[in-house]
C-alpha positions as CSV (number, residue, x, y, z in Angstrom):
1,M,6.1,-8.4,-19.8
2,R,7.8,-11.8,-19.3
3,C,7.2,-11.9,-15.6
4,G,8.2,-15.5,-14.8
5,L,10.0,-16.6,-17.9
6,R,13.5,-18.0,-17.0
7,R,16.6,-18.3,-19.2
8,T,16.8,-21.8,-20.6
9,E,19.4,-23.8,-18.7
10,G,21.3,-26.8,-19.7
11,P,21.1,-30.3,-18.1
12,R,21.9,-30.7,-14.4
13,G,25.6,-30.2,-13.8
14,L,26.2,-28.0,-16.9
15,A,26.5,-24.3,-16.6
16,S,25.4,-21.8,-19.2
17,R,27.6,-18.8,-19.9
18,R,27.2,-15.2,-21.1
19,R,30.1,-13.3,-22.6
20,Y,30.9,-9.6,-22.5
21,A,33.7,-7.5,-24.1
22,M,36.7,-7.5,-21.8
23,Q,39.1,-4.6,-21.1
24,P,42.9,-5.0,-20.4
25,D,44.1,-4.9,-16.8
26,E,40.6,-4.8,-15.3
27,R,40.0,-6.0,-11.8
28,Y,36.9,-7.9,-10.7
29,V,34.7,-8.8,-7.8
30,I,32.5,-11.8,-8.0
31,G,28.9,-11.9,-6.7
32,L,27.8,-15.5,-6.2
33,D,24.0,-15.7,-6.1
34,S,22.7,-19.0,-4.8
35,S,19.0,-18.7,-5.5
36,T,16.1,-21.1,-5.2
37,Q,16.6,-22.8,-8.6
38,S,20.1,-21.9,-9.7
39,V,23.5,-20.5,-8.8
40,K,24.8,-17.4,-10.8
41,A,28.3,-16.2,-10.6
42,V,28.9,-12.7,-12.1
43,A,32.2,-10.9,-12.4
44,W,31.6,-7.1,-11.9
45,T,33.9,-4.2,-12.8
46,A,34.2,-1.1,-10.6
47,D,31.4,0.7,-12.6
48,G,28.9,-2.2,-12.2
49,T,29.5,-3.7,-15.7
50,P,28.8,-7.5,-15.6
51,R,32.0,-8.6,-17.5
52,A,31.3,-12.4,-17.4
53,E,28.8,-14.8,-16.0
54,G,28.3,-18.5,-15.2
55,R,25.2,-20.3,-14.2
56,A,24.2,-23.8,-13.1
57,P,20.8,-25.2,-12.0
58,H,19.9,-27.2,-8.9
59,R,16.6,-28.9,-8.1
60,I,13.8,-28.6,-5.6
61,S,12.3,-31.8,-4.1
62,T,8.7,-31.9,-2.9
63,P,8.3,-35.3,-1.2
64,H,5.1,-34.0,0.5
65,P,2.8,-31.1,-0.4
66,L,4.0,-29.2,2.7
67,K,7.7,-29.9,2.2
68,A,10.2,-28.2,-0.1
69,E,13.8,-29.6,0.1
70,Q,17.2,-29.5,-1.5
71,N,20.4,-31.5,-1.1
72,A,22.8,-28.9,0.3
73,E,25.7,-30.5,-1.5
74,D,23.9,-29.5,-4.8
75,W,24.4,-25.9,-3.8
76,W,28.1,-26.5,-3.7
77,S,28.1,-28.5,-7.0
78,A,26.2,-25.8,-8.8
79,A,28.4,-23.1,-7.3
80,C,31.5,-25.0,-8.5
81,D,30.0,-25.3,-12.0
82,A,28.9,-21.6,-12.2
83,L,32.3,-20.4,-10.9
84,S,34.2,-22.7,-13.2
85,S,32.2,-21.5,-16.2
86,L,32.8,-17.8,-15.2
87,L,36.5,-18.3,-14.6
88,R,37.1,-19.8,-18.0
89,Q,36.2,-16.3,-19.3
90,I,38.3,-14.1,-17.1
91,D,41.7,-14.3,-15.4
92,S,41.2,-15.6,-11.9
93,H,44.2,-13.6,-10.7
94,R,42.3,-10.4,-11.4
95,V,39.6,-11.2,-8.9
96,D,39.9,-9.1,-5.7
97,G,37.1,-10.8,-3.8
98,V,34.0,-12.9,-3.6
99,A,30.7,-12.4,-1.7
100,I,27.6,-14.6,-1.6
101,S,23.9,-13.8,-2.0
102,N,21.7,-16.6,-0.8
103,Q,18.1,-17.7,-0.9
104,R,16.6,-16.6,2.4
105,E,14.8,-18.6,5.1
106,T,16.6,-21.8,3.9
107,M,18.6,-23.9,6.3
108,V,20.6,-27.2,6.6
109,L,21.6,-29.2,9.6
110,L,25.1,-30.6,9.6
111,G,26.7,-33.3,11.7
112,V,30.2,-33.2,13.4
113,D,31.6,-34.4,10.1
114,R,30.1,-31.3,8.4
115,K,27.9,-33.4,6.2
116,P,24.1,-32.8,5.9
117,L,22.1,-34.9,8.4
118,S,18.9,-34.4,6.3
119,P,17.8,-32.5,3.3
120,A,17.9,-28.7,3.5
121,T,14.5,-27.0,4.0
122,L,13.6,-24.1,1.8
123,W,11.6,-20.9,2.4
124,L,8.8,-22.6,0.4
125,D,8.5,-25.3,3.1
126,R,5.3,-25.3,5.1
127,R,5.7,-28.4,7.4
128,A,5.6,-26.1,10.4
129,Q,2.3,-24.5,9.6
130,D,0.5,-26.0,12.6
131,I,3.3,-25.0,14.9
132,V,3.5,-21.3,14.0
133,Q,0.6,-19.9,16.1
134,P,1.1,-22.2,19.2
135,F,4.8,-21.3,19.3
136,A,4.0,-17.6,18.9
137,D,1.4,-17.8,21.7
138,E,3.8,-19.6,23.9
139,F,6.8,-17.3,23.4
140,G,4.7,-14.2,23.0
141,S,4.0,-13.0,19.5
142,E,4.7,-9.3,20.2
143,R,8.0,-10.2,21.9
144,L,9.0,-12.5,18.9
145,H,8.1,-9.7,16.5
146,A,10.1,-7.1,18.5
147,I,13.3,-9.2,18.7
148,S,13.3,-10.6,15.1
149,G,11.4,-7.9,13.3
150,K,9.2,-10.6,11.7
151,P,5.4,-10.8,12.1
152,I,4.1,-14.3,12.7
153,D,4.4,-16.4,9.5
154,V,5.4,-19.9,8.5
155,I,8.4,-18.8,6.4
156,P,11.1,-17.9,9.0
157,C,13.3,-20.9,10.0
158,V,12.5,-20.4,13.7
159,Y,9.3,-22.4,13.2
160,R,11.0,-25.3,11.4
161,L,13.5,-25.4,14.3
162,R,10.5,-25.7,16.7
163,Y,9.1,-28.4,14.4
164,Y,12.3,-30.4,14.7
165,R,12.4,-29.9,18.5
166,Q,8.8,-31.4,18.7
167,H,8.9,-34.1,16.0
168,E,12.6,-34.9,15.3
169,P,14.4,-33.9,18.5
170,E,17.2,-36.4,17.9
171,L,18.0,-34.8,14.6
172,L,18.3,-31.4,16.2
173,D,20.4,-32.8,19.0
174,R,22.8,-34.5,16.5
175,A,23.2,-31.3,14.5
176,A,26.6,-29.7,15.1
177,Q,25.8,-26.7,12.8
178,I,22.7,-25.0,11.7
179,L,23.6,-23.0,8.6
180,S,22.0,-20.8,5.8
181,V,23.1,-21.2,2.2
182,H,25.5,-18.3,2.7
183,D,27.1,-20.0,5.7
184,F,27.3,-23.4,4.0
185,L,29.0,-22.1,0.9
186,T,31.4,-20.0,2.9
187,Q,32.5,-23.1,4.7
188,K,33.0,-24.9,1.4
189,L,35.1,-22.0,0.1
190,T,37.1,-21.1,3.2
191,G,37.0,-24.1,5.5
192,E,34.9,-22.3,8.1
193,A,31.2,-21.4,8.3
194,A,30.4,-17.7,8.7
195,A,27.2,-15.7,8.6
196,S,26.5,-12.1,7.8
197,W,24.0,-10.1,9.7
198,T,21.7,-10.3,6.6
199,S,22.1,-14.0,5.9
200,A,21.2,-14.6,9.6
201,D,18.3,-12.1,9.7
202,P,15.7,-14.1,7.9
203,F,16.0,-17.1,10.2
204,G,13.9,-15.2,12.8
205,I,16.3,-15.9,15.6
206,L,18.5,-12.8,15.2
207,D,18.1,-9.9,17.5
208,I,18.0,-7.2,14.8
209,E,19.0,-4.4,17.1
210,A,21.9,-6.1,18.9
211,K,23.0,-7.9,15.7
212,Q,23.4,-11.1,17.7
213,W,21.7,-14.5,17.8
214,S,18.9,-14.2,20.3
215,R,19.7,-16.2,23.4
216,E,16.1,-15.7,24.5
217,I,14.7,-17.4,21.4
218,L,17.4,-20.1,21.3
219,D,16.9,-21.0,25.0
220,H,13.2,-21.4,24.3
221,L,14.0,-23.7,21.4
222,D,16.6,-25.5,23.6
223,I,19.3,-24.9,21.0
224,P,22.9,-24.1,22.1
225,L,24.4,-21.0,20.6
226,S,27.4,-23.1,19.6
227,K,25.3,-24.6,16.8
228,L,25.1,-21.2,15.0
229,P,27.9,-19.7,13.0
230,P,29.7,-16.4,14.0
231,L,28.1,-13.2,12.7
232,H,29.8,-10.5,10.6
233,R,28.9,-7.1,9.3
234,P,28.3,-7.2,5.5
235,G,31.4,-6.5,3.5
236,T,33.9,-7.7,6.1
237,L,36.5,-10.4,5.5
238,I,35.3,-13.8,6.6
239,G,37.9,-16.1,5.1
240,R,40.0,-17.0,2.1
241,V,39.6,-19.5,-0.7
242,T,41.3,-22.8,0.3
243,A,43.5,-24.9,-2.1
244,D,40.7,-27.5,-2.3
245,A,38.1,-24.9,-3.1
246,A,40.4,-23.3,-5.7
247,A,40.8,-26.7,-7.4
248,A,37.0,-27.2,-7.5
249,T,36.0,-23.7,-8.7
250,G,38.8,-22.2,-10.7
251,L,39.3,-19.4,-8.1
252,A,42.8,-18.6,-7.1
253,A,43.8,-19.9,-3.7
254,G,43.8,-17.2,-1.1
255,V,41.2,-14.9,-2.8
256,P,39.3,-13.1,0.0
257,V,35.7,-14.0,0.7
258,Y,33.6,-11.2,2.2
259,A,30.3,-11.3,4.1
260,G,27.4,-11.0,1.7
261,G,23.8,-11.6,2.7
262,G,20.2,-12.7,1.8
263,D,19.2,-12.3,-1.8
264,G,16.4,-9.8,-1.0
265,H,18.8,-7.7,1.0
266,C,21.4,-7.8,-1.7
267,A,18.9,-6.9,-4.4
268,G,18.0,-3.8,-2.4
269,L,21.6,-3.0,-2.2
270,G,22.0,-3.5,-5.9
271,V,19.6,-0.6,-6.5
272,N,21.0,1.6,-3.7
273,V,18.2,1.2,-1.1
274,I,20.5,2.2,1.7
275,E,19.6,5.9,2.0
276,P,16.5,7.9,2.8
277,G,13.9,8.3,0.0
278,V,14.9,5.3,-2.1
279,V,12.3,2.6,-2.6
280,Y,12.9,-0.7,-4.4
281,L,10.4,-3.1,-5.9
282,N,11.3,-6.5,-7.3
283,L,8.6,-7.6,-9.7
284,G,9.7,-11.2,-9.8
285,T,8.0,-14.6,-9.1
286,A,7.3,-13.0,-5.7
287,V,6.9,-9.3,-5.4
288,V,9.2,-7.8,-2.7
289,G,9.8,-4.1,-2.1
290,G,10.7,-1.7,0.6
291,C,12.4,1.3,2.1
292,W,15.4,2.1,4.2
293,T,15.0,3.7,7.6
294,P,17.7,4.7,10.2
295,T,15.6,3.4,13.1
296,R,13.7,0.1,13.7
297,K,10.0,0.4,12.9
298,L,7.6,-2.5,13.4
299,S,4.2,-3.1,11.6
300,R,2.1,-5.9,10.2
301,Y,2.5,-4.1,6.9
302,W,6.1,-5.2,6.5
303,R,9.0,-7.3,7.8
304,T,11.7,-5.3,9.5
305,L,15.2,-6.4,8.4
306,V,18.8,-5.4,9.0
307,S,19.8,-3.0,6.3
308,P,21.9,-4.6,3.5
309,S,24.7,-2.1,4.4
310,G,24.5,-3.0,8.1
311,E,23.5,0.5,8.9
312,G,19.8,1.1,9.7
313,Y,16.9,-1.1,8.7
314,L,15.0,-2.3,5.6
315,L,11.2,-2.4,5.8
316,E,10.1,-5.1,3.4
317,S,6.7,-5.8,1.9
318,C,6.2,-9.3,0.5
319,Q,3.7,-10.9,-1.8
320,R,4.1,-14.6,-2.5
321,G,2.0,-14.5,-5.6
322,G,3.6,-11.7,-7.7
323,A,4.5,-12.5,-11.3
324,Y,3.7,-16.1,-10.3
325,F,0.1,-15.1,-10.0
326,V,0.1,-13.5,-13.5
327,N,1.8,-16.6,-15.0
328,W,-0.7,-18.9,-13.3
329,L,-3.5,-16.8,-14.8
330,L,-2.1,-17.2,-18.3
331,D,-1.2,-20.9,-17.9
332,T,-4.6,-21.8,-16.5
333,F,-7.0,-19.6,-18.5
334,A,-5.1,-18.3,-21.6
335,G,-3.4,-21.3,-23.0
336,G,0.0,-20.8,-21.5
337,R,3.0,-18.6,-22.2
338,S,4.8,-20.6,-24.9
339,D,4.0,-17.9,-27.6
340,P,5.7,-14.7,-26.6
341,A,3.1,-12.7,-28.6
342,I,0.6,-13.3,-25.8
343,F,2.3,-10.8,-23.6
344,E,2.3,-8.1,-26.4
345,R,-1.4,-8.8,-27.0
346,L,-2.5,-8.7,-23.4
347,E,-0.3,-5.6,-22.7
348,A,-2.1,-3.8,-25.5
349,E,-5.6,-4.9,-24.3
350,A,-4.8,-3.9,-20.8
351,A,-3.4,-0.5,-21.8
352,S,-6.7,0.2,-23.6
353,L,-8.6,-0.1,-20.4
354,D,-9.2,2.6,-17.8
355,V,-8.1,2.2,-14.1
356,G,-10.3,-0.4,-12.5
357,S,-10.4,-2.8,-15.5
358,G,-14.0,-2.3,-16.3
359,G,-15.1,-3.2,-12.8
360,V,-13.1,-6.4,-12.5
361,T,-11.3,-6.5,-9.1
362,V,-8.7,-9.1,-8.0
363,C,-7.4,-10.4,-4.7
364,S,-4.1,-12.0,-5.6
365,Y,-3.6,-14.2,-2.5
366,L,-3.2,-17.4,-4.6
367,M,-0.5,-18.7,-2.2
368,G,-1.8,-17.1,1.0
369,C,-1.1,-13.6,2.3
370,M,2.0,-12.2,4.0
371,D,1.6,-8.5,4.9
372,P,-0.7,-7.1,6.1
373,H,-2.9,-10.0,7.1
374,W,-0.4,-12.9,7.5
375,D,-3.0,-15.4,6.6
376,A,-1.7,-18.6,5.1
377,D,-5.2,-19.8,4.3
378,A,-6.1,-16.7,2.2
379,R,-7.0,-17.4,-1.4
380,A,-7.3,-15.5,-4.6
381,T,-10.6,-14.0,-5.8
382,F,-11.9,-12.4,-9.1
383,S,-14.9,-10.1,-8.7
384,G,-17.1,-8.0,-11.0
385,M,-16.9,-10.0,-14.2
386,G,-19.6,-9.7,-16.8
387,P,-20.2,-10.9,-20.4
388,E,-17.9,-8.2,-21.7
389,T,-15.0,-9.4,-19.5
390,G,-12.0,-10.7,-21.5
391,M,-8.5,-11.9,-20.7
392,G,-7.2,-8.4,-21.0
393,H,-9.5,-7.3,-18.1
394,L,-8.2,-10.2,-15.9
395,Y,-4.6,-9.5,-16.8
396,R,-4.9,-5.8,-16.0
397,A,-6.9,-6.3,-12.8
398,S,-4.2,-8.8,-11.6
399,M,-1.5,-6.2,-12.2
400,E,-3.6,-3.6,-10.4
401,A,-4.1,-5.8,-7.4
402,I,-0.3,-6.6,-7.0
403,T,0.5,-2.9,-7.5
404,L,-2.0,-1.8,-4.8
405,E,-0.9,-4.4,-2.3
406,F,2.6,-2.8,-2.4
407,V,1.4,0.8,-2.5
408,R,-0.7,0.4,0.6
409,S,2.3,-1.0,2.5
410,L,4.4,1.9,1.2
411,S,1.7,4.4,2.3
412,E,1.9,2.9,5.8
413,M,5.7,3.3,5.8
414,K,5.3,6.9,4.8
415,S,2.7,7.5,7.6
416,M,5.3,6.4,10.1
417,G,7.8,9.0,8.9
418,V,9.8,6.9,6.4
419,A,11.0,8.9,3.5
420,A,10.0,7.7,0.0
421,D,10.5,9.9,-3.1
422,R,11.4,7.5,-5.9
423,I,11.0,3.8,-6.8
424,F,13.6,1.6,-8.5
425,V,12.1,-1.5,-10.1
426,I,13.8,-4.8,-10.9
427,G,12.8,-8.3,-12.0
428,G,11.0,-9.7,-15.0
429,G,7.9,-7.6,-14.5
430,A,9.9,-4.4,-14.7
431,G,10.1,-4.9,-18.5
432,S,6.5,-3.9,-18.7
433,A,6.1,-0.1,-19.3
434,L,2.4,-0.5,-18.5
435,W,3.1,-1.9,-15.1
436,R,5.7,0.7,-14.3
437,Q,3.2,3.4,-15.2
438,M,0.6,1.7,-12.9
439,I,3.1,1.8,-10.1
440,A,4.0,5.5,-10.7
441,D,0.3,6.5,-10.9
442,A,-0.8,4.5,-7.9
443,S,2.1,5.6,-5.7
444,G,2.5,9.2,-6.9
445,L,6.2,8.6,-7.2
446,P,8.6,8.4,-10.2
447,V,9.5,4.8,-11.2
448,I,13.0,4.1,-12.5
449,R,14.0,0.8,-14.1
450,S,17.3,-0.8,-13.1
451,L,19.5,-2.0,-16.0
452,S,20.8,-4.9,-13.9
453,N,18.9,-8.2,-14.4
454,E,21.0,-9.7,-11.6
455,A,20.5,-7.2,-8.7
456,S,21.2,-9.8,-6.0
457,A,24.5,-10.8,-7.6
458,L,25.3,-7.1,-8.0
459,G,24.6,-6.5,-4.3
460,A,26.9,-9.3,-3.4
461,G,29.5,-7.8,-5.7
462,M,29.2,-4.5,-4.0
463,S,29.8,-6.2,-0.6
464,A,33.0,-7.7,-2.1
465,A,34.0,-4.3,-3.5
466,I,33.7,-2.7,-0.1
467,G,35.8,-5.5,1.5
468,A,38.4,-5.2,-1.2
469,G,38.7,-1.5,-0.6
470,W,37.4,-0.3,-3.9
471,Y,35.0,2.1,-2.1
472,G,35.0,3.6,1.3
473,H,31.4,2.8,2.2
474,F,28.3,1.2,0.7
475,G,26.7,4.4,-0.5
476,E,29.8,5.1,-2.6
477,A,29.8,1.6,-4.0
478,A,26.1,1.7,-4.8
479,G,26.4,5.1,-6.4
480,A,29.2,3.8,-8.6
481,M,27.9,0.4,-9.5
482,S,24.1,0.8,-9.9
483,R,23.0,1.2,-13.5
484,L,19.6,2.7,-14.2
485,A,17.4,3.1,-17.2
486,E,14.4,5.2,-18.1
487,Q,12.1,7.0,-15.6
488,I,8.3,7.1,-15.7
489,D,6.6,9.9,-13.9
490,P,3.2,9.7,-12.2
491,R,0.1,11.2,-13.8
492,P,-1.7,13.3,-11.2
493,A,-5.0,13.1,-13.1
494,A,-5.1,9.3,-12.4
495,A,-4.6,9.6,-8.6
496,Q,-8.3,9.8,-7.6
497,A,-9.2,6.7,-9.7
498,W,-6.4,4.7,-8.1
499,A,-7.4,5.8,-4.6
500,A,-11.0,4.6,-5.3
501,L,-9.8,1.3,-6.7
502,S,-7.5,0.7,-3.7
503,R,-10.4,1.0,-1.3
504,R,-12.5,-1.5,-3.4
505,Q,-9.6,-3.9,-3.9
506,A,-8.6,-3.8,-0.2
507,N,-12.1,-4.7,0.8
508,L,-12.2,-7.9,-1.3
509,Y,-10.1,-9.9,1.2
510,Q,-12.4,-9.0,4.1
511,A,-15.5,-9.7,2.0
512,T,-14.1,-13.2,1.1
513,R,-13.3,-13.9,4.7
514,R,-16.9,-13.0,5.7
515,L,-18.1,-15.4,3.1
516,D,-15.8,-18.2,4.4
517,A,-17.3,-17.7,7.9
518,Y,-20.9,-17.7,6.7
519,D,-22.9,-20.7,8.0
520,G,-26.1,-20.0,6.2
521,P,-29.5,-18.8,7.5
């Protein structure tokens, strides 16, 4: 398992390329995925084959421990580099459309000249942490959850907007536009900003039932609706590539740009999580997974999102410390990950252990906890170690903890009538057959690996394919363009051991919290 290892990228401003065999007279759609650390542009064929790819990095700035920022113009520079690299490999006149997948909960304020007034703030930014609870109490936490679908947490942009209103009101007043990455790049490509329902959703100011910006929340923030971009259903036409954008990217002028969405939404779309029964799980730096449901369901065990297809809702469980936690463990206590053989060795050691890792139990809240506790101050814990404990025990126990955090959220979804009969896994951790077997055994569901390493770019490509008329609806597009690999089935004999471990592992957070509160005799 190479959970957090990333493809080596060239110096800033240079894009790496991947080549594939090309067929005559093919048509393409481009999924442009602007993620936290890079932009990827992938040309997809009608059957979901990635025919060509371009990449370019951009940087995160952390001027303060609580701040995570980027220069929004770097998003555009990286997009231009990635698209230019891609379009040197294919004929730009064969491109039928473009759609964008964007890092979520990331925003930039622009002035009347459409230039950034300040650095963009990322989903990693925590400057508003002291404002979250007071704002929720003032507005009404249950009301805020009901409108936005989001439990109270520092990540949604709504709290950073309140931070600006309290601490930098003149900046917020000067802002003519408040945009996500999707909206900003759309403006660069087409001349006008446009949001999709799913690029707007993570801001925490969208009414997810009405599919409109919430006037109630905006009025409470004293932000005029005019500062937000117009909203569009995923897959609908939002503009065409301008002559200036064509010169900068290599795209043909006039190419349609269709509404895409948030990267997590698009990743779910990339593995067909738009119908009952399908579950997705992204074993990436963060672990994100969920199910589709036709009706809105609220719980502390998940965030409720607009479905990536625009029909129904996506119930999403999130763990900040997913593969990041495993990588931290190896970097801190096992000498790092520079030797790829360490994964093979630890996988073998972990596979030789029974469920429960010899009594070692882990709470993986290294970076705080999202669902179900929504506790930014939660921390990681290792329990039950003895002289026989080795790195293989810690490695396996960490994977068990991450697995069970998701499975408990999934169980809550099922208890509320949400259908779940198979799990599609993506991300770096999906390469571990051991981890896939753990997920199957703990959940009691078959686990199927996606062949696409770029699920977010694929989901964006599907949105463009819908807009271009390749397919009549998202279900048809997902069925045609999703590419799946081997399936691992659950072993019923392991179910009891996993249930016992889940009870023990779930108690570790509460036990640690009691210890934190203990004042002594």
